[in-house]
N, C-alpha and C positions, 0 to 999 in steps of 0.2 A: 589309483589314478583313474582306473576305467570307469567308477562310480562318478567321480568327480566331472569327468568329461562329460558323462552323459547327461548331467544336471546342467553343465555349461552349455552345451550345444543345444540341448533340448529348449532351453529358454530363447535361445536365439532363432531356432526355427518357428517357436510361437510367435515370436514377434513379425516375423516375415510372412508366415502362412496361417497363423490361426485368425479367422475373422474378428471375433471379439476383441482380441489383443491388438490387432492391427487397428480396429477402429476405435478404441481406447487412445491410442497413440496419436493417430491423426487428429482426433477431437481435441486432444490436449495441446498439440501444435498449433492448430487453428485458434483455440481459444486464447492462448499466450500471444499469438501473433495479433489478434483482434485487439487485444489488452493494450498492446502498444500502440496500434494504429489509432485508437480512441482518443489517445493523449499525443498524438504526434504534432498537433498543432501548438503545443505548448502554454499558450496563453489564451485567454478570453478574448474575443476582439469583436467590434463593430456591433455592440448590443444597441437596438434602436431605443432612441431617446428622444423625447419630446420636451422642448423649452418654451416656457410661457412668459414673455418680458412685459411686465406691466408698467416697468419704470422707464424705458426707453431712454435711457440717458448713456453717457459715456462709460459709466461705470459698468453699467447693465450690459452694453455692448462688449468690453472688455472681458465680462464674466461669460459672455456667449462664446467668445473665441477662446477662452480657457478652457471652457467645458468641452468644445468639440476637438480641442488638441489630442488628448490621450487616444491610445489605438483601442481602448476597451468601448469609447464611445461612438456612436454613429447617430449624428443628429438628424432626425426626420422630419417631415412636416407635421406640424402640431394637428389634432383633431380640432374642430371647430369650437368645442367646448371643453370645459374641464372635466365635465361629467363623463363626457365621451372617452377622454383620456383616461381618468379612473377605469372606465369599464375595459378599455385595450391592456391597461397594465394588469387588470385581473385576469383576463383571458390568455395573457401572454404575447400578444401583439406587439405590447411595448415593454422593454425591460426597464425603462425608468422616466420619471417626469420630475422636470426642475420647473418651479414656480419663481419667478423673481418679483417680489411685489414692488407696488408703487411706492415711491419715496425712498427707496433703498440709498441711492446715492446721497441724497440731502441728510439722511440719517448718519450715514458713515462719515460724513465730512463733519458732522456737529458733535462725532463721538459717542453717538447713541447706538444701542445695540437694534440689530435689525436682522430677521431670519430669513434666509433663502430656504424654500421648502424643497427637499429632495426625496422623493418617493421613489423606491426600489423594490422591485419584484423579489421577494426572497423565497420563492417556491423553490428556486434552486439556489443553495446556499454558497455555492461556488461563484455562480454568475452574480448574485445580489452582493456579497462581501466585495470581489472586485470591482464591481461598477459603482458601488457607494465609496470604496476608497478612493476611486480616480475622481469621483465627482466631489468629494470633501476637500481633495487636495487643490482641485483647480479653484473652489471657491475660497478656500483658505489664502492661496497666493494672491487673488484679485485683492481680498478683504485687507490682506497685510500691505500691499502695494499702496491702496487708498488711504489707509491709517498713516503710513510713512508720508506720502505727499501732504497730509493734512498737518501733520505735526510740523513739516517743514515750512508750511506757510504761517503757522503759528510761532514760528521763531526758534524751534529747537533746532540743535545742531545734526549734521547727518548721522553721526555715529549714536546720538542719544535717541533720534527718532526711531532708528531701526532697532534698537534694544527695547523700545518703550511697545513697538508694534509687534516684534517678534521676539518675546524674551528666551525663548530656547530653541536651539538647532539641534538636530541630531544627525549624527554620522553613522550610517548603517553599514555594517561589515558582517553579514550572517555568514556562518561557516556551514560546511555540508548543504549542499544546494543553495548557492548563493543568491540566486535568483527568486529563492522562496516559491519555486514553480511547483504547482499540485501535482502536475504529470509526472514531473521528475520524481517527486517523491513517492506517489502512489504506484506507479505502473512498475517498477522493479518487483516491488512487494506482490503485486497481482500475478506477475510472469513466474516467479518463483513459487507462489502459492499453488499455481497449476501443476508445477513440476512436483511439489510435495505431495499433493493428493495422488497423482499418478504414480509415484513411487510406493505409496502406501498399498494401492490397488495391485500394482503388478508385484509387490512382495506377497499379497495376498494369494494371488493367482499359482504362486509356485506349489502352495499347499491344497489346491482344491482337490476334490475327490476325482479320481482318474488320472490325476498329475502328481499326486503325493510322492515326495521322495521316498525311494525304499530304504535309503540307509542316510546317515546324516552328512556322509561325504558328498552325496549326490545332492542334497540340500545346499551345501556349502557352494558347490559348483554353480547351481542355479543363482543363488544370491551373487556369487560372484560376478556373474554374467549380469545381473539386472543392475548392479552397482556401477560397471563399466558403461553400461548403456546410458543410465540416468545422469551420471557424471559428465558425460560426452554432451548430453543434451542440455545440461545445466550451464557449462561452459560455452556453448552456442549461444544460449540467451544471453549470457553475460557479454558477450564480444560479438555477436551478430544482431540478435534481436533487439538490444536496446541502443542500436546506433541512431535510429531515426530519431530518438530523444537526445543524441548528442552525448550519450551516456557511455564512457569507457571506464572500467574499473581503474581508480586511481592508485589503488593498492599493488597493481600488476597481477600477471597470471599466477604466480606461485601462491599468494595468499587466496586469490580467488578459487584456485583449484582446492586448496585446503578447505575453504569455507563451503564449497559445493560439496565435495566429499563428506564433510562432516554431516550435513543435512541428508544426504542419501543414505549413509551408512545408519544413521540414527533411526531413520524412517524405517528401513528395511528391519532394524533390530527391534524396533516396537511393533510392526506388524508381525514378526515372529514370534514376539511374546504373547501377543492376543491369540495367536494360534495355540500355543501351548497352553494358555489359560482357559479357553473356552472349550465347551465339551463338543461343540460341533463347528464345521468351517462357516456356516452360515452366520452363526453368532459372532464369530470373530470378525467377519466382514462388516456386520451392522456396527460393532463398537467402533471399529477402525474409521469406519465412514463417518460417524457422528463426530468423532474427535477430530478427523481431518476437515471436517466442514467447519467445525468451530475455532480451527486454527487461526485464521485470518482476524477474527474478531479478538482472540485471545493473546494475539503476536505483540500487541501494541501499535500496530499501523493504524486502525481505525479510533483508537483511544488509547491515552498513556497507561502502561500496565501499573505505574505507581499511584494511579488513581482508581484502580480496583478496590475492592474490598480485601483484607488480608488473605482470606482464604482461597478466593479466586486469583490472587498473585501467586499463590503456592501452586495452584493447579497449572496455572499457564506456564511456569517456569519448568515443568515437568514435559512439555510438548516441544519437540525438536524444532519447530518452525518459529517459536518465540526467541529464543537466543539468537538464531540465523537471522530473523528479520530485523534484530537489534543492531546486530553488528554490520548487516548489509550496507545501511546508509554510511556508517563510516567506511568501509571497505570501498563503496564506488567513489566516494566524494573527496577523500583525503587519503594520503599515503599512508596506511596504517600499519601499524606493527605489532608487536607483541603485548607491549604495554595498553594499547588501545582494545585489543581483541581477547586478551587474557581472561577478564571477568565471564565472557560468553564461551570461551573454551572450556572454563570450569565447570560450566552449566552443561555443556556436551558431555564432559567427562563424568559428571554426576548421573546423567541419564542413561550413559553406555553401562555404568556399574548396576544401576537399578534394572534395565531391561534384560541386561543378561543372566543377573542373580534371579529375578522372578521368573524369567523364561526357563532357566536349568532347573531351578526348584520344582516349577510346575510339571516339567518332563519327568523329573525323577518321582514325584507322587504319582503321575500318572503310570509310570512303569510298575512301581511297587503294587500299585491298586490292580493293576492287570494281572501281576503275578499272584496276587492274593486271590482273585477272582478264579483264576486258572486253577490254582491248587484246590479250591472249594469246588469247582466242577469236577476234577479227577477224584476227591474224594466221594463226592456224589454218585459217581458211576462206578466205584468200588463195590464188589460183592459184600 
């Protein structure tokens, strides 16, 4: 018990008094807080948009009003010429340019096709996609309205004219992040990615020269302290850090605690495995940092893992952050249970078996090698 307590209390002291460890903790908390604040606005709003109305008709004025209505759009004074507008679009002073051609109203009333030019700055894919979607919806609404009016004047019944102008309507009910908001989607992943990297680094510091546990029980004590600290931080992230995004785990504190505990335990186990595998602590640090940094890309947050090459899918499945990130969206947005989380829990279990087995085998090989070398050294000194 004395060795366990020595390791347990030693890690707590290091978190409070050791400058590098304290700095690592503060930086992680600050970066995770910033990750939430960046997306706290939730939506892209008031993108400067210039409109050129060369038609000057009732239809074009209705189109102008429809375009200016969405919160994503802020209609600004148009530059004197289109060339200057394209220049401002290129350097970022404008986010979009809309050109309503001359003759639009007459063409629509006659049932002819006529294009409204919508140019969007795609330098930022998030802004470009949101603005284009808002503009396309505004133009489509006005176009459908004009077609309905024209068909009614031509003698079509109301229900017939509506079906001809707008043949298909969609009723959208997305689950998990029902607002399809990018900030709500990506911010939790970023926050817990920071925790993931911190856990790996904290686990490695337990085995650094000058701090390496003298007994296995002392290592267990230090790992226990690291586990409790990091799980506490993870729960604070889930219930405090994410509140500016109006996110509260829908699955409740029990499943959230289990999910965070799995990530922290597997990260500590993986860090310990690399320490056992590598010949030097520095090599273990280098390998763990590389894998930790790649975890975000391999987790499926930035791109679906089922679109990865098969070999890369297999590699990603053995990194603790991958099943954690996949289950996180479910855990946060719907009341999940064992049925929804079971596939990811099986991934955690596979990883635990692998990390434990490889680590124990590596330690066993290291001890056998040390005994062989010691025996040779004794024989070499024998007269």
